[in-house]
PyMOL Python script that loads the backbone (N, CA, C, O; Angstrom):
from pymol import cmd

cmd.read_pdbstr("""\
ATOM      1  N   MET A   1       9.298 -23.159 -14.871  1.00  0.00           N
ATOM      2  CA  MET A   1       7.848 -23.245 -14.846  1.00  0.00           C
ATOM      3  C   MET A   1       7.296 -22.763 -13.508  1.00  0.00           C
ATOM      4  O   MET A   1       6.389 -21.932 -13.466  1.00  0.00           O
ATOM      5  N   ALA A   2       7.856 -23.299 -12.400  1.00  0.00           N
ATOM      6  CA  ALA A   2       7.359 -22.907 -11.075  1.00  0.00           C
ATOM      7  C   ALA A   2       7.693 -21.457 -10.761  1.00  0.00           C
ATOM      8  O   ALA A   2       6.899 -20.759 -10.131  1.00  0.00           O
ATOM      9  N   SER A   3       8.885 -20.990 -11.203  1.00  0.00           N
ATOM     10  CA  SER A   3       9.239 -19.600 -10.924  1.00  0.00           C
ATOM     11  C   SER A   3       8.379 -18.636 -11.735  1.00  0.00           C
ATOM     12  O   SER A   3       8.078 -17.534 -11.276  1.00  0.00           O
ATOM     13  N   GLU A   4       7.981 -19.051 -12.947  1.00  0.00           N
ATOM     14  CA  GLU A   4       7.080 -18.194 -13.729  1.00  0.00           C
ATOM     15  C   GLU A   4       5.724 -18.076 -13.052  1.00  0.00           C
ATOM     16  O   GLU A   4       5.127 -17.001 -13.022  1.00  0.00           O
ATOM     17  N   LEU A   5       5.246 -19.184 -12.513  1.00  0.00           N
ATOM     18  CA  LEU A   5       3.965 -19.168 -11.803  1.00  0.00           C
ATOM     19  C   LEU A   5       4.059 -18.311 -10.549  1.00  0.00           C
ATOM     20  O   LEU A   5       3.150 -17.537 -10.246  1.00  0.00           O
ATOM     21  N   LEU A   6       5.172 -18.453  -9.815  1.00  0.00           N
ATOM     22  CA  LEU A   6       5.370 -17.639  -8.609  1.00  0.00           C
ATOM     23  C   LEU A   6       5.433 -16.158  -8.957  1.00  0.00           C
ATOM     24  O   LEU A   6       4.863 -15.326  -8.252  1.00  0.00           O
ATOM     25  N   GLY A   7       6.126 -15.831 -10.044  1.00  0.00           N
ATOM     26  CA  GLY A   7       6.209 -14.432 -10.470  1.00  0.00           C
ATOM     27  C   GLY A   7       4.853 -13.874 -10.848  1.00  0.00           C
ATOM     28  O   GLY A   7       4.533 -12.731 -10.521  1.00  0.00           O
ATOM     29  N   THR A   8       4.064 -14.666 -11.529  1.00  0.00           N
ATOM     30  CA  THR A   8       2.726 -14.218 -11.914  1.00  0.00           C
ATOM     31  C   THR A   8       1.842 -14.004 -10.690  1.00  0.00           C
ATOM     32  O   THR A   8       1.108 -13.019 -10.611  1.00  0.00           O
ATOM     33  N   VAL A   9       1.916 -14.930  -9.736  1.00  0.00           N
ATOM     34  CA  VAL A   9       1.101 -14.810  -8.527  1.00  0.00           C
ATOM     35  C   VAL A   9       1.535 -13.597  -7.710  1.00  0.00           C
ATOM     36  O   VAL A   9       0.692 -12.856  -7.203  1.00  0.00           O
ATOM     37  N   VAL A  10       2.835 -13.392  -7.579  1.00  0.00           N
ATOM     38  CA  VAL A  10       3.326 -12.249  -6.795  1.00  0.00           C
ATOM     39  C   VAL A  10       2.950 -10.937  -7.464  1.00  0.00           C
ATOM     40  O   VAL A  10       2.533  -9.996  -6.789  1.00  0.00           O
ATOM     41  N   ASN A  11       3.092 -10.863  -8.784  1.00  0.00           N
ATOM     42  CA  ASN A  11       2.719  -9.629  -9.483  1.00  0.00           C
ATOM     43  C   ASN A  11       1.217  -9.368  -9.376  1.00  0.00           C
ATOM     44  O   ASN A  11       0.800  -8.224  -9.200  1.00  0.00           O
ATOM     45  N   SER A  12       0.412 -10.411  -9.481  1.00  0.00           N
ATOM     46  CA  SER A  12      -1.039 -10.240  -9.340  1.00  0.00           C
ATOM     47  C   SER A  12      -1.393  -9.781  -7.932  1.00  0.00           C
ATOM     48  O   SER A  12      -2.257  -8.922  -7.754  1.00  0.00           O
ATOM     49  N   ALA A  13      -0.732 -10.348  -6.938  1.00  0.00           N
ATOM     50  CA  ALA A  13      -0.985  -9.944  -5.553  1.00  0.00           C
ATOM     51  C   ALA A  13      -0.554  -8.503  -5.311  1.00  0.00           C
ATOM     52  O   ALA A  13      -1.203  -7.778  -4.557  1.00  0.00           O
ATOM     53  N   LEU A  14       0.538  -8.084  -5.948  1.00  0.00           N
ATOM     54  CA  LEU A  14       0.971  -6.681  -5.817  1.00  0.00           C
ATOM     55  C   LEU A  14      -0.072  -5.729  -6.389  1.00  0.00           C
ATOM     56  O   LEU A  14      -0.388  -4.707  -5.778  1.00  0.00           O
ATOM     57  N   VAL A  15      -0.599  -6.059  -7.544  1.00  0.00           N
ATOM     58  CA  VAL A  15      -1.613  -5.198  -8.170  1.00  0.00           C
ATOM     59  C   VAL A  15      -2.885  -5.165  -7.317  1.00  0.00           C
ATOM     60  O   VAL A  15      -3.466  -4.101  -7.101  1.00  0.00           O
ATOM     61  N   LEU A  16      -3.308  -6.325  -6.839  1.00  0.00           N
ATOM     62  CA  LEU A  16      -4.513  -6.392  -6.007  1.00  0.00           C
ATOM     63  C   LEU A  16      -4.336  -5.617  -4.710  1.00  0.00           C
ATOM     64  O   LEU A  16      -5.237  -4.889  -4.292  1.00  0.00           O
ATOM     65  N   THR A  17      -3.194  -5.766  -4.079  1.00  0.00           N
ATOM     66  CA  THR A  17      -2.937  -5.055  -2.824  1.00  0.00           C
ATOM     67  C   THR A  17      -2.865  -3.545  -3.049  1.00  0.00           C
ATOM     68  O   THR A  17      -3.346  -2.770  -2.223  1.00  0.00           O
ATOM     69  N   ALA A  18      -2.269  -3.131  -4.158  1.00  0.00           N
ATOM     70  CA  ALA A  18      -2.216  -1.696  -4.467  1.00  0.00           C
ATOM     71  C   ALA A  18      -3.623  -1.143  -4.712  1.00  0.00           C
ATOM     72  O   ALA A  18      -3.937  -0.038  -4.271  1.00  0.00           O
ATOM     73  N   ALA A  19      -4.468  -1.902  -5.408  1.00  0.00           N
ATOM     74  CA  ALA A  19      -5.845  -1.456  -5.647  1.00  0.00           C
ATOM     75  C   ALA A  19      -6.619  -1.352  -4.334  1.00  0.00           C
ATOM     76  O   ALA A  19      -7.375  -0.401  -4.133  1.00  0.00           O
ATOM     77  N   LEU A  20      -6.434  -2.316  -3.451  1.00  0.00           N
ATOM     78  CA  LEU A  20      -7.111  -2.266  -2.154  1.00  0.00           C
ATOM     79  C   LEU A  20      -6.617  -1.092  -1.311  1.00  0.00           C
ATOM     80  O   LEU A  20      -7.383  -0.499  -0.552  1.00  0.00           O
ATOM     81  N   THR A  21      -5.341  -0.765  -1.449  1.00  0.00           N
ATOM     82  CA  THR A  21      -4.809   0.398  -0.730  1.00  0.00           C
ATOM     83  C   THR A  21      -5.458   1.689  -1.225  1.00  0.00           C
ATOM     84  O   THR A  21      -5.753   2.587  -0.437  1.00  0.00           O
ATOM     85  N   LEU A  22      -5.675   1.771  -2.530  1.00  0.00           N
ATOM     86  CA  LEU A  22      -6.348   2.956  -3.074  1.00  0.00           C
ATOM     87  C   LEU A  22      -7.789   3.048  -2.568  1.00  0.00           C
ATOM     88  O   LEU A  22      -8.265   4.136  -2.243  1.00  0.00           O
ATOM     89  N   LEU A  23      -8.477   1.915  -2.502  1.00  0.00           N
ATOM     90  CA  LEU A  23      -9.845   1.925  -1.982  1.00  0.00           C
ATOM     91  C   LEU A  23      -9.877   2.345  -0.514  1.00  0.00           C
ATOM     92  O   LEU A  23     -10.774   3.077  -0.096  1.00  0.00           O
ATOM     93  N   ALA A  24      -8.907   1.887   0.262  1.00  0.00           N
ATOM     94  CA  ALA A  24      -8.828   2.311   1.665  1.00  0.00           C
ATOM     95  C   ALA A  24      -8.511   3.800   1.755  1.00  0.00           C
ATOM     96  O   ALA A  24      -8.992   4.484   2.658  1.00  0.00           O
ATOM     97  N   GLY A  25      -7.707   4.304   0.827  1.00  0.00           N
ATOM     98  CA  GLY A  25      -7.433   5.736   0.781  1.00  0.00           C
ATOM     99  C   GLY A  25      -8.695   6.542   0.528  1.00  0.00           C
ATOM    100  O   GLY A  25      -8.875   7.622   1.090  1.00  0.00           O
ATOM    101  N   TYR A  26      -9.561   6.017  -0.314  1.00  0.00           N
ATOM    102  CA  TYR A  26     -10.851   6.669  -0.545  1.00  0.00           C
ATOM    103  C   TYR A  26     -11.661   6.726   0.755  1.00  0.00           C
ATOM    104  O   TYR A  26     -12.300   7.738   1.046  1.00  0.00           O
ATOM    105  N   ARG A  27     -11.634   5.640   1.534  1.00  0.00           N
ATOM    106  CA  ARG A  27     -12.364   5.617   2.801  1.00  0.00           C
ATOM    107  C   ARG A  27     -11.763   6.600   3.791  1.00  0.00           C
ATOM    108  O   ARG A  27     -12.489   7.191   4.591  1.00  0.00           O
ATOM    109  N   VAL A  28     -10.454   6.783   3.750  1.00  0.00           N
ATOM    110  CA  VAL A  28      -9.829   7.775   4.636  1.00  0.00           C
ATOM    111  C   VAL A  28     -10.318   9.174   4.287  1.00  0.00           C
ATOM    112  O   VAL A  28     -10.570   9.988   5.176  1.00  0.00           O
ATOM    113  N   ILE A  29     -10.452   9.452   2.994  1.00  0.00           N
ATOM    114  CA  ILE A  29     -10.869  10.787   2.575  1.00  0.00           C
ATOM    115  C   ILE A  29     -12.364  10.995   2.819  1.00  0.00           C
ATOM    116  O   ILE A  29     -12.756  12.040   3.338  1.00  0.00           O
ATOM    117  N   ARG A  30     -13.198  10.032   2.461  1.00  0.00           N
ATOM    118  CA  ARG A  30     -14.638  10.195   2.506  1.00  0.00           C
ATOM    119  C   ARG A  30     -15.300   9.516   3.706  1.00  0.00           C
ATOM    120  O   ARG A  30     -16.528   9.503   3.800  1.00  0.00           O
ATOM    121  N   GLY A  31     -14.517   8.957   4.616  1.00  0.00           N
ATOM    122  CA  GLY A  31     -15.101   8.220   5.733  1.00  0.00           C
ATOM    123  C   GLY A  31     -16.105   9.059   6.490  1.00  0.00           C
ATOM    124  O   GLY A  31     -15.819  10.212   6.816  1.00  0.00           O
ATOM    125  N   PRO A  32     -17.263   8.517   6.777  1.00  0.00           N
ATOM    126  CA  PRO A  32     -18.251   9.342   7.468  1.00  0.00           C
ATOM    127  C   PRO A  32     -17.897   9.619   8.926  1.00  0.00           C
ATOM    128  O   PRO A  32     -18.293  10.651   9.468  1.00  0.00           O
ATOM    129  N   THR A  33     -17.158   8.714   9.570  1.00  0.00           N
ATOM    130  CA  THR A  33     -16.813   8.930  10.976  1.00  0.00           C
ATOM    131  C   THR A  33     -15.311   8.757  11.168  1.00  0.00           C
ATOM    132  O   THR A  33     -14.616   8.216  10.308  1.00  0.00           O
ATOM    133  N   VAL A  34     -14.835   9.219  12.296  1.00  0.00           N
ATOM    134  CA  VAL A  34     -13.411   9.107  12.602  1.00  0.00           C
ATOM    135  C   VAL A  34     -12.986   7.640  12.758  1.00  0.00           C
ATOM    136  O   VAL A  34     -11.929   7.269  12.248  1.00  0.00           O
ATOM    137  N   PRO A  35     -13.772   6.786  13.445  1.00  0.00           N
ATOM    138  CA  PRO A  35     -13.349   5.381  13.520  1.00  0.00           C
ATOM    139  C   PRO A  35     -13.224   4.710  12.150  1.00  0.00           C
ATOM    140  O   PRO A  35     -12.359   3.856  11.959  1.00  0.00           O
ATOM    141  N   ASP A  36     -14.085   5.089  11.193  1.00  0.00           N
ATOM    142  CA  ASP A  36     -13.937   4.544   9.837  1.00  0.00           C
ATOM    143  C   ASP A  36     -12.590   4.924   9.242  1.00  0.00           C
ATOM    144  O   ASP A  36     -11.939   4.115   8.581  1.00  0.00           O
ATOM    145  N   ARG A  37     -12.186   6.150   9.480  1.00  0.00           N
ATOM    146  CA  ARG A  37     -10.903   6.614   8.947  1.00  0.00           C
ATOM    147  C   ARG A  37      -9.734   5.918   9.635  1.00  0.00           C
ATOM    148  O   ARG A  37      -8.727   5.610   8.997  1.00  0.00           O
ATOM    149  N   VAL A  38      -9.868   5.669  10.937  1.00  0.00           N
ATOM    150  CA  VAL A  38      -8.801   4.975  11.667  1.00  0.00           C
ATOM    151  C   VAL A  38      -8.641   3.553  11.141  1.00  0.00           C
ATOM    152  O   VAL A  38      -7.522   3.086  10.931  1.00  0.00           O
ATOM    153  N   VAL A  39      -9.754   2.873  10.929  1.00  0.00           N
ATOM    154  CA  VAL A  39      -9.691   1.508  10.402  1.00  0.00           C
ATOM    155  C   VAL A  39      -9.102   1.518   8.989  1.00  0.00           C
ATOM    156  O   VAL A  39      -8.333   0.625   8.632  1.00  0.00           O
ATOM    157  N   ALA A  40      -9.456   2.513   8.194  1.00  0.00           N
ATOM    158  CA  ALA A  40      -8.907   2.600   6.839  1.00  0.00           C
ATOM    159  C   ALA A  40      -7.400   2.851   6.874  1.00  0.00           C
ATOM    160  O   ALA A  40      -6.657   2.287   6.071  1.00  0.00           O
ATOM    161  N   LEU A  41      -6.949   3.693   7.799  1.00  0.00           N
ATOM    162  CA  LEU A  41      -5.506   3.936   7.928  1.00  0.00           C
ATOM    163  C   LEU A  41      -4.774   2.665   8.361  1.00  0.00           C
ATOM    164  O   LEU A  41      -3.673   2.388   7.883  1.00  0.00           O
ATOM    165  N   ASP A  42      -5.379   1.903   9.257  1.00  0.00           N
ATOM    166  CA  ASP A  42      -4.772   0.641   9.672  1.00  0.00           C
ATOM    167  C   ASP A  42      -4.719  -0.334   8.501  1.00  0.00           C
ATOM    168  O   ASP A  42      -3.749  -1.076   8.348  1.00  0.00           O
ATOM    169  N   THR A  43      -5.754  -0.330   7.683  1.00  0.00           N
ATOM    170  CA  THR A  43      -5.761  -1.185   6.492  1.00  0.00           C
ATOM    171  C   THR A  43      -4.659  -0.786   5.520  1.00  0.00           C
ATOM    172  O   THR A  43      -3.995  -1.641   4.935  1.00  0.00           O
ATOM    173  N   ILE A  44      -4.471   0.517   5.354  1.00  0.00           N
ATOM    174  CA  ILE A  44      -3.395   0.984   4.468  1.00  0.00           C
ATOM    175  C   ILE A  44      -2.035   0.546   5.002  1.00  0.00           C
ATOM    176  O   ILE A  44      -1.177   0.112   4.233  1.00  0.00           O
ATOM    177  N   ALA A  45      -1.835   0.655   6.306  1.00  0.00           N
ATOM    178  CA  ALA A  45      -0.553   0.230   6.892  1.00  0.00           C
ATOM    179  C   ALA A  45      -0.324  -1.259   6.685  1.00  0.00           C
ATOM    180  O   ALA A  45       0.788  -1.687   6.375  1.00  0.00           O
ATOM    181  N   THR A  46      -1.373  -2.041   6.855  1.00  0.00           N
ATOM    182  CA  THR A  46      -1.253  -3.485   6.650  1.00  0.00           C
ATOM    183  C   THR A  46      -0.951  -3.801   5.185  1.00  0.00           C
ATOM    184  O   THR A  46      -0.133  -4.671   4.887  1.00  0.00           O
ATOM    185  N   ASN A  47      -1.614  -3.092   4.281  1.00  0.00           N
ATOM    186  CA  ASN A  47      -1.369  -3.329   2.855  1.00  0.00           C
ATOM    187  C   ASN A  47       0.046  -2.925   2.444  1.00  0.00           C
ATOM    188  O   ASN A  47       0.654  -3.574   1.592  1.00  0.00           O
ATOM    189  N   VAL A  48       0.568  -1.866   3.040  1.00  0.00           N
ATOM    190  CA  VAL A  48       1.941  -1.457   2.717  1.00  0.00           C
ATOM    191  C   VAL A  48       2.933  -2.516   3.198  1.00  0.00           C
ATOM    192  O   VAL A  48       3.927  -2.794   2.528  1.00  0.00           O
ATOM    193  N   VAL A  49       2.656  -3.099   4.355  1.00  0.00           N
ATOM    194  CA  VAL A  49       3.514  -4.193   4.843  1.00  0.00           C
ATOM    195  C   VAL A  49       3.445  -5.376   3.882  1.00  0.00           C
ATOM    196  O   VAL A  49       4.466  -5.993   3.576  1.00  0.00           O
ATOM    197  N   ALA A  50       2.249  -5.689   3.411  1.00  0.00           N
ATOM    198  CA  ALA A  50       2.091  -6.795   2.455  1.00  0.00           C
ATOM    199  C   ALA A  50       2.825  -6.495   1.153  1.00  0.00           C
ATOM    200  O   ALA A  50       3.445  -7.384   0.569  1.00  0.00           O
ATOM    201  N   ILE A  51       2.757  -5.248   0.697  1.00  0.00           N
ATOM    202  CA  ILE A  51       3.470  -4.869  -0.527  1.00  0.00           C
ATOM    203  C   ILE A  51       4.975  -5.027  -0.332  1.00  0.00           C
ATOM    204  O   ILE A  51       5.667  -5.508  -1.230  1.00  0.00           O
ATOM    205  N   ALA A  52       5.487  -4.630   0.828  1.00  0.00           N
ATOM    206  CA  ALA A  52       6.923  -4.783   1.098  1.00  0.00           C
ATOM    207  C   ALA A  52       7.320  -6.250   1.104  1.00  0.00           C
ATOM    208  O   ALA A  52       8.363  -6.617   0.564  1.00  0.00           O
ATOM    209  N   ALA A  53       6.485  -7.097   1.719  1.00  0.00           N
ATOM    210  CA  ALA A  53       6.802  -8.533   1.757  1.00  0.00           C
ATOM    211  C   ALA A  53       6.733  -9.149   0.361  1.00  0.00           C
ATOM    212  O   ALA A  53       7.586  -9.957  -0.006  1.00  0.00           O
ATOM    213  N   LEU A  54       5.731  -8.773  -0.409  1.00  0.00           N
ATOM    214  CA  LEU A  54       5.616  -9.301  -1.773  1.00  0.00           C
ATOM    215  C   LEU A  54       6.784  -8.820  -2.637  1.00  0.00           C
ATOM    216  O   LEU A  54       7.304  -9.573  -3.461  1.00  0.00           O
ATOM    217  N   PHE A  55       7.189  -7.575  -2.446  1.00  0.00           N
ATOM    218  CA  PHE A  55       8.325  -7.052  -3.203  1.00  0.00           C
ATOM    219  C   PHE A  55       9.602  -7.780  -2.814  1.00  0.00           C
ATOM    220  O   PHE A  55      10.474  -7.999  -3.655  1.00  0.00           O
ATOM    221  N   ALA A  56       9.721  -8.162  -1.527  1.00  0.00           N
ATOM    222  CA  ALA A  56      10.881  -8.949  -1.093  1.00  0.00           C
ATOM    223  C   ALA A  56      10.896 -10.308  -1.776  1.00  0.00           C
ATOM    224  O   ALA A  56      11.954 -10.800  -2.168  1.00  0.00           O
ATOM    225  N   VAL A  57       9.725 -10.911  -1.919  1.00  0.00           N
ATOM    226  CA  VAL A  57       9.652 -12.204  -2.609  1.00  0.00           C
ATOM    227  C   VAL A  57       9.991 -12.034  -4.089  1.00  0.00           C
ATOM    228  O   VAL A  57      10.690 -12.862  -4.672  1.00  0.00           O
ATOM    229  N   ALA A  58       9.489 -10.955  -4.689  1.00  0.00           N
ATOM    230  CA  ALA A  58       9.704 -10.741  -6.125  1.00  0.00           C
ATOM    231  C   ALA A  58      11.152 -10.460  -6.456  1.00  0.00           C
ATOM    232  O   ALA A  58      11.662 -10.921  -7.478  1.00  0.00           O
ATOM    233  N   THR A  59      11.828  -9.694  -5.582  1.00  0.00           N
ATOM    234  CA  THR A  59      13.200  -9.301  -5.882  1.00  0.00           C
ATOM    235  C   THR A  59      14.241 -10.198  -5.211  1.00  0.00           C
ATOM    236  O   THR A  59      15.402 -10.221  -5.619  1.00  0.00           O
ATOM    237  N   GLY A  60      13.820 -10.933  -4.181  1.00  0.00           N
ATOM    238  CA  GLY A  60      14.765 -11.792  -3.472  1.00  0.00           C
ATOM    239  C   GLY A  60      15.654 -11.043  -2.499  1.00  0.00           C
ATOM    240  O   GLY A  60      16.674 -11.576  -2.063  1.00  0.00           O
ATOM    241  N   GLN A  61      15.292  -9.825  -2.151  1.00  0.00           N
ATOM    242  CA  GLN A  61      16.081  -9.031  -1.213  1.00  0.00           C
ATOM    243  C   GLN A  61      15.374  -8.989   0.139  1.00  0.00           C
ATOM    244  O   GLN A  61      14.229  -8.549   0.242  1.00  0.00           O
ATOM    245  N   GLY A  62      16.068  -9.449   1.161  1.00  0.00           N
ATOM    246  CA  GLY A  62      15.492  -9.521   2.491  1.00  0.00           C
ATOM    247  C   GLY A  62      15.331  -8.187   3.180  1.00  0.00           C
ATOM    248  O   GLY A  62      14.651  -8.098   4.202  1.00  0.00           O
ATOM    249  N   LEU A  63      15.940  -7.150   2.643  1.00  0.00           N
ATOM    250  CA  LEU A  63      15.838  -5.825   3.255  1.00  0.00           C
ATOM    251  C   LEU A  63      14.390  -5.363   3.315  1.00  0.00           C
ATOM    252  O   LEU A  63      14.002  -4.668   4.255  1.00  0.00           O
ATOM    253  N   PHE A  64      13.592  -5.736   2.333  1.00  0.00           N
ATOM    254  CA  PHE A  64      12.203  -5.287   2.308  1.00  0.00           C
ATOM    255  C   PHE A  64      11.374  -5.959   3.404  1.00  0.00           C
ATOM    256  O   PHE A  64      10.355  -5.414   3.829  1.00  0.00           O
ATOM    257  N   VAL A  65      11.795  -7.118   3.857  1.00  0.00           N
ATOM    258  CA  VAL A  65      11.116  -7.757   4.996  1.00  0.00           C
ATOM    259  C   VAL A  65      11.360  -6.935   6.255  1.00  0.00           C
ATOM    260  O   VAL A  65      10.450  -6.735   7.060  1.00  0.00           O
ATOM    261  N   THR A  66      12.581  -6.462   6.420  1.00  0.00           N
ATOM    262  CA  THR A  66      12.899  -5.601   7.562  1.00  0.00           C
ATOM    263  C   THR A  66      12.100  -4.305   7.504  1.00  0.00           C
ATOM    264  O   THR A  66      11.571  -3.843   8.515  1.00  0.00           O
ATOM    265  N   VAL A  67      12.019  -3.727   6.316  1.00  0.00           N
ATOM    266  CA  VAL A  67      11.226  -2.500   6.142  1.00  0.00           C
ATOM    267  C   VAL A  67       9.763  -2.777   6.489  1.00  0.00           C
ATOM    268  O   VAL A  67       9.113  -1.955   7.135  1.00  0.00           O
ATOM    269  N   GLY A  68       9.249  -3.916   6.066  1.00  0.00           N
ATOM    270  CA  GLY A  68       7.875  -4.279   6.380  1.00  0.00           C
ATOM    271  C   GLY A  68       7.642  -4.440   7.867  1.00  0.00           C
ATOM    272  O   GLY A  68       6.602  -4.030   8.382  1.00  0.00           O
ATOM    273  N   LEU A  69       8.600  -5.033   8.562  1.00  0.00           N
ATOM    274  CA  LEU A  69       8.463  -5.201  10.012  1.00  0.00           C
ATOM    275  C   LEU A  69       8.453  -3.857  10.727  1.00  0.00           C
ATOM    276  O   LEU A  69       7.664  -3.644  11.648  1.00  0.00           O
ATOM    277  N   VAL A  70       9.322  -2.960  10.306  1.00  0.00           N
ATOM    278  CA  VAL A  70       9.358  -1.628  10.925  1.00  0.00           C
ATOM    279  C   VAL A  70       8.046  -0.890  10.651  1.00  0.00           C
ATOM    280  O   VAL A  70       7.497  -0.244  11.544  1.00  0.00           O
ATOM    281  N   LEU A  71       7.548  -0.987   9.426  1.00  0.00           N
ATOM    282  CA  LEU A  71       6.275  -0.344   9.100  1.00  0.00           C
ATOM    283  C   LEU A  71       5.125  -0.952   9.903  1.00  0.00           C
ATOM    284  O   LEU A  71       4.208  -0.238  10.308  1.00  0.00           O
ATOM    285  N   ALA A  72       5.168  -2.253  10.134  1.00  0.00           N
ATOM    286  CA  ALA A  72       4.122  -2.894  10.935  1.00  0.00           C
ATOM    287  C   ALA A  72       4.136  -2.376  12.363  1.00  0.00           C
ATOM    288  O   ALA A  72       3.080  -2.124  12.943  1.00  0.00           O
ATOM    289  N   ILE A  73       5.320  -2.215  12.931  1.00  0.00           N
ATOM    290  CA  ILE A  73       5.418  -1.687  14.299  1.00  0.00           C
ATOM    291  C   ILE A  73       4.905  -0.255  14.363  1.00  0.00           C
ATOM    292  O   ILE A  73       4.154   0.098  15.272  1.00  0.00           O
ATOM    293  N   ILE A  74       5.310   0.572  13.396  1.00  0.00           N
ATOM    294  CA  ILE A  74       4.854   1.966  13.374  1.00  0.00           C
ATOM    295  C   ILE A  74       3.339   2.032  13.169  1.00  0.00           C
ATOM    296  O   ILE A  74       2.664   2.839  13.809  1.00  0.00           O
ATOM    297  N   GLY A  75       2.809   1.201  12.295  1.00  0.00           N
ATOM    298  CA  GLY A  75       1.370   1.182  12.069  1.00  0.00           C
ATOM    299  C   GLY A  75       0.600   0.760  13.297  1.00  0.00           C
ATOM    300  O   GLY A  75      -0.449   1.330  13.599  1.00  0.00           O
ATOM    301  N   PHE A  76       1.108  -0.243  14.019  1.00  0.00           N
ATOM    302  CA  PHE A  76       0.442  -0.696  15.238  1.00  0.00           C
ATOM    303  C   PHE A  76       0.428   0.394  16.299  1.00  0.00           C
ATOM    304  O   PHE A  76      -0.606   0.657  16.914  1.00  0.00           O
ATOM    305  N   ILE A  77       1.574   1.027  16.512  1.00  0.00           N
ATOM    306  CA  ILE A  77       1.650   2.070  17.532  1.00  0.00           C
ATOM    307  C   ILE A  77       0.775   3.259  17.170  1.00  0.00           C
ATOM    308  O   ILE A  77       0.110   3.825  18.038  1.00  0.00           O
ATOM    309  N   SER A  78       0.767   3.645  15.899  1.00  0.00           N
ATOM    310  CA  SER A  78      -0.059   4.781  15.502  1.00  0.00           C
ATOM    311  C   SER A  78      -1.544   4.458  15.619  1.00  0.00           C
ATOM    312  O   SER A  78      -2.334   5.325  15.994  1.00  0.00           O
ATOM    313  N   THR A  79      -1.935   3.229  15.305  1.00  0.00           N
ATOM    314  CA  THR A  79      -3.345   2.856  15.446  1.00  0.00           C
ATOM    315  C   THR A  79      -3.771   2.882  16.902  1.00  0.00           C
ATOM    316  O   THR A  79      -4.864   3.350  17.222  1.00  0.00           O
ATOM    317  N   ILE A  80      -2.921   2.386  17.786  1.00  0.00           N
ATOM    318  CA  ILE A  80      -3.238   2.422  19.212  1.00  0.00           C
ATOM    319  C   ILE A  80      -3.334   3.868  19.704  1.00  0.00           C
ATOM    320  O   ILE A  80      -4.231   4.197  20.480  1.00  0.00           O
ATOM    321  N   ALA A  81      -2.422   4.731  19.261  1.00  0.00           N
ATOM    322  CA  ALA A  81      -2.439   6.129  19.697  1.00  0.00           C
ATOM    323  C   ALA A  81      -3.694   6.843  19.212  1.00  0.00           C
ATOM    324  O   ALA A  81      -4.330   7.565  19.980  1.00  0.00           O
ATOM    325  N   VAL A  82      -4.052   6.652  17.959  1.00  0.00           N
ATOM    326  CA  VAL A  82      -5.244   7.317  17.433  1.00  0.00           C
ATOM    327  C   VAL A  82      -6.508   6.764  18.086  1.00  0.00           C
ATOM    328  O   VAL A  82      -7.437   7.519  18.374  1.00  0.00           O
ATOM    329  N   SER A  83      -6.549   5.471  18.317  1.00  0.00           N
ATOM    330  CA  SER A  83      -7.707   4.881  18.988  1.00  0.00           C
ATOM    331  C   SER A  83      -7.845   5.422  20.407  1.00  0.00           C
ATOM    332  O   SER A  83      -8.952   5.718  20.856  1.00  0.00           O
ATOM    333  N   GLN A  84      -6.734   5.549  21.104  1.00  0.00           N
ATOM    334  CA  GLN A  84      -6.749   6.121  22.458  1.00  0.00           C
ATOM    335  C   GLN A  84      -7.261   7.554  22.419  1.00  0.00           C
ATOM    336  O   GLN A  84      -8.009   7.977  23.301  1.00  0.00           O
ATOM    337  N   TYR A  85      -6.857   8.298  21.394  1.00  0.00           N
ATOM    338  CA  TYR A  85      -7.313   9.690  21.268  1.00  0.00           C
ATOM    339  C   TYR A  85      -8.809   9.736  20.967  1.00  0.00           C
ATOM    340  O   TYR A  85      -9.518  10.585  21.506  1.00  0.00           O
ATOM    341  N   VAL A  86      -9.290   8.849  20.129  1.00  0.00           N
ATOM    342  CA  VAL A  86     -10.714   8.845  19.785  1.00  0.00           C
ATOM    343  C   VAL A  86     -11.559   8.457  20.998  1.00  0.00           C
ATOM    344  O   VAL A  86     -12.621   9.035  21.227  1.00  0.00           O
ATOM    345  N   ILE A  87     -11.091   7.487  21.766  1.00  0.00           N
ATOM    346  CA  ILE A  87     -11.873   7.005  22.905  1.00  0.00           C
ATOM    347  C   ILE A  87     -11.861   7.999  24.058  1.00  0.00           C
ATOM    348  O   ILE A  87     -12.913   8.318  24.613  1.00  0.00           O
ATOM    349  N   GLU A  88     -10.673   8.493  24.426  1.00  0.00           N
ATOM    350  CA  GLU A  88     -10.567   9.304  25.632  1.00  0.00           C
ATOM    351  C   GLU A  88     -10.264  10.774  25.372  1.00  0.00           C
ATOM    352  O   GLU A  88     -10.300  11.580  26.302  1.00  0.00           O
ATOM    353  N   GLY A  89      -9.965  11.141  24.124  1.00  0.00           N
ATOM    354  CA  GLY A  89      -9.688  12.535  23.830  1.00  0.00           C
ATOM    355  C   GLY A  89      -8.286  12.968  24.177  1.00  0.00           C
ATOM    356  O   GLY A  89      -7.939  14.137  24.009  1.00  0.00           O
ATOM    357  N   ASP A  90      -7.462  12.037  24.665  1.00  0.00           N
ATOM    358  CA  ASP A  90      -6.087  12.344  25.032  1.00  0.00           C
ATOM    359  C   ASP A  90      -5.256  11.077  24.860  1.00  0.00           C
ATOM    360  O   ASP A  90      -5.726   9.976  25.147  1.00  0.00           O
ATOM    361  N   ILE A  91      -4.025  11.236  24.392  1.00  0.00           N
ATOM    362  CA  ILE A  91      -3.190  10.060  24.147  1.00  0.00           C
ATOM    363  C   ILE A  91      -2.485   9.630  25.418  1.00  0.00           C
ATOM    364  O   ILE A  91      -2.472   8.446  25.755  1.00  0.00           O
ATOM    365  N   ILE A  92      -1.894  10.594  26.132  1.00  0.00           N
ATOM    366  CA  ILE A  92      -1.168  10.296  27.367  1.00  0.00           C
ATOM    367  C   ILE A  92      -1.881  10.979  28.518  1.00  0.00           C
ATOM    368  O   ILE A  92      -2.135  12.183  28.477  1.00  0.00           O
ATOM    369  N   GLU A  93      -2.200  10.212  29.538  1.00  0.00           N
ATOM    370  CA  GLU A  93      -2.912  10.778  30.689  1.00  0.00           C
ATOM    371  C   GLU A  93      -1.955  11.446  31.645  1.00  0.00           C
ATOM    372  O   GLU A  93      -2.379  11.977  32.672  1.00  0.00           O
TER     373      GLU A  93
END
""", "prot")
cmd.dss("prot")
cmd.show_as("cartoon", "prot")
cmd.util.cbc("prot")
cmd.orient("prot")
């Protein structure tokens, strides 16, 4: 009973997170300004990490947690680099 409920919640969260990722993708394509696109890309990275964690819960394989952590680090570094470029026009001084 509890595992069926957990499976339903995880599957619903996967669908919701995937839909939100698509909406953020729309903002990346149609964003009126560069900062809007940067925030949308950061949202996509966060949603991909959430999808990896939810998939780890659904399948019971811890490897996806590691993949999520690596994606979180890459997303953080890329967001900082793009933000630095938007603010100062150069990533490394």
